[in-house]
C-alpha positions in Angstrom: 20.7 0.5 6.5 19.8 -1.0 9.9 20.8 -4.7 10.5 18.3 -7.3 9.3 16.0 -9.0 11.9 17.9 -12.3 11.4 21.1 -10.5 12.4 19.4 -9.2 15.6 18.0 -12.7 16.4 21.3 -14.5 15.7 23.5 -12.1 17.6 21.1 -11.9 20.5 20.9 -15.6 20.9 24.7 -15.9 20.6 25.2 -13.2 23.2 22.5 -14.8 25.5 24.4 -18.1 25.5 27.9 -16.5 25.9 26.8 -14.1 28.7 25.1 -16.9 30.5 28.3 -19.0 30.2 30.4 -16.1 31.4 28.2 -15.7 34.5 28.4 -19.5 35.3 32.2 -19.3 34.9 32.3 -16.2 37.2 30.2 -17.8 39.9 32.3 -20.9 39.7 35.5 -19.0 40.1 34.2 -16.7 42.9 32.7 -19.6 44.9 35.5 -22.0 44.4 36.6 -23.4 47.8 38.4 -26.6 46.7 35.2 -28.6 46.8 34.2 -31.0 44.1 32.6 -29.7 40.9 29.2 -31.2 41.6 29.2 -29.2 44.9 30.3 -26.2 43.0 27.4 -26.4 40.5 25.0 -27.1 43.3 25.8 -23.6 44.6 25.1 -22.1 41.2 22.6 -19.2 41.3 20.5 -19.9 38.2 18.5 -16.7 38.7 21.6 -14.7 38.3 22.6 -16.7 35.2 19.3 -15.9 33.6 19.5 -12.2 34.6 23.0 -11.9 33.1 22.0 -13.9 30.0 18.7 -12.1 29.4 20.5 -8.7 29.5 21.9 -9.7 26.1 18.4 -9.7 24.7 18.2 -5.9 25.4 21.8 -4.9 24.9 22.5 -6.7 21.6 19.8 -4.9 19.5 20.8 -1.5 21.1 24.5 -2.2 20.3 23.8 -3.2 16.7 21.6 -0.2 16.0 24.2 2.1 17.7 26.9 0.7 15.5 24.8 0.9 12.4 24.0 4.6 13.2 27.7 5.4 13.9 28.9 3.6 10.7 26.5 5.7 8.6 27.6 8.9 10.3 31.3 8.2 10.7 32.3 5.5 8.1 35.3 3.4 9.0 36.3 3.0 5.4 35.7 5.4 2.5 36.4 5.0 -1.2 39.2 7.3 -2.5 40.8 7.7 -5.9 43.6 5.2 -6.4 46.7 7.2 -7.3 49.1 4.3 -7.3 48.3 3.2 -10.9 50.9 3.8 -13.6 50.8 7.0 -15.7 50.3 5.5 -19.3 47.6 7.0 -21.5 45.5 3.8 -21.4 46.0 3.6 -17.6 45.0 7.2 -17.2 41.3 6.4 -18.0 41.3 3.4 -15.7 43.0 5.4 -13.0 40.3 8.0 -13.0 37.7 5.3 -12.4 39.8 3.3 -9.9 39.2 3.7 -6.2 40.6 2.0 -3.1 39.3 1.7 0.4 40.9 4.0 2.9 40.7 3.6 6.7 39.3 6.7 8.4 41.2 6.6 11.7 39.6 9.8 12.9 36.1 8.3 12.5 37.2 5.1 14.2 38.5 7.2 17.1 35.2 9.2 17.3 33.2 6.0 17.3 35.3 4.5 20.0 35.0 7.5 22.2 31.3 7.8 21.7 30.7 4.1 22.3 32.8 4.0 25.4 31.8 7.3 26.9 28.1 7.4 26.1 26.8 4.0 25.2 29.0 2.2 27.8 28.0 4.5 30.7 24.3 4.3 29.9 24.3 0.6 29.3 26.4 -0.2 32.4 24.1 2.0 34.5 21.0 0.3 33.1 22.6 -3.1 33.7 23.4 -2.3 37.4 19.8 -1.0 37.9 18.3 -4.0 36.1 20.4 -6.6 38.0 19.8 -5.0 41.3 16.1 -4.5 40.7 15.7 -8.1 39.5 17.5 -9.2 42.7 15.8 -7.0 45.2 12.6 -5.6 43.6 13.5 -2.3 45.2 13.9 0.6 42.7 15.4 3.0 45.4 18.1 0.5 46.2 18.8 -0.1 42.5 19.3 3.7 42.1 21.7 3.7 45.0 23.6 0.8 43.5 24.0 2.6 40.2 25.3 5.7 42.0 27.8 3.7 44.2 28.9 1.0 41.7 28.9 2.6 38.3 32.1 4.7 38.8 34.1 1.6 39.6 32.6 -0.4 36.8 33.2 2.4 34.3 36.8 2.7 35.5 37.4 -1.0 35.0 35.5 -0.9 31.7 37.8 1.8 30.3 40.8 -0.6 30.8 39.3 -3.1 28.4 36.5 -2.1 26.1 38.1 0.9 24.2 40.7 -1.5 22.9 38.1 -4.1 21.9 35.9 -1.5 20.3 38.8 0.1 18.3 40.0 -3.3 17.0 36.5 -4.5 16.1 35.6 -1.2 14.4 38.7 -1.4 12.2 38.6 -5.1 11.3 35.0 -6.4 11.7 31.6 -5.7 10.0 28.8 -4.6 12.3 27.2 -8.1 12.4 30.5 -9.7 13.7 31.3 -7.1 16.3 28.8 -8.5 18.8 30.4 -12.0 18.6 33.8 -10.5 19.5 32.2 -8.4 22.3 30.4 -11.5 23.6 33.6 -13.6 23.6 35.6 -10.9 25.4 32.4 -10.3 27.5 32.8 -13.8 28.9 35.8 -12.5 30.9 34.0 -9.2 31.6 31.0 -11.2 32.9 33.4 -13.1 35.2 34.6 -9.8 36.5 31.0 -8.5 36.9 29.9 -11.8 38.6 32.7 -11.6 41.1 32.1 -7.9 41.7 28.3 -8.5 42.2 29.0 -11.1 45.0 
């Protein structure tokens, strides 16, 4: 079953705020020149903050639907018969009905690889095109930026996101994965903000 609309709205709003904060933090760090904080925030590019934050409104529903699809196709946990129960006659009937949850590490690995190879590449490419187009209004330049910047962004992405994805797939339900990605994304947005300068 796909996530409920309220899950989309809540996660999108949460990601919007956290991505915006990550961009403000990234701009502050990249423009820091030992000046006072009021000067630092006077230099803040609010357009870039809005572009980074608004990306969450597109990315979050896609991410939640992607995860919902993968969870159906490759469940993280499956019910298996519980063979740890004692072997008494009374317990034998209970044992036949008893099940336990078993982590499917192969499925988690498949979902991690699919997310970080397919979804990550597509979404990072769309983000670079979106950010560049919103900045310049030039679709040709946006395409050039995707071709020139995406390999470096993906290389950097592969150093962080597969670990985050694997851990969140093992320990979190779909509706909580976006929060973790958004919190880790604060640091990722700092990197992207500095790289975009």
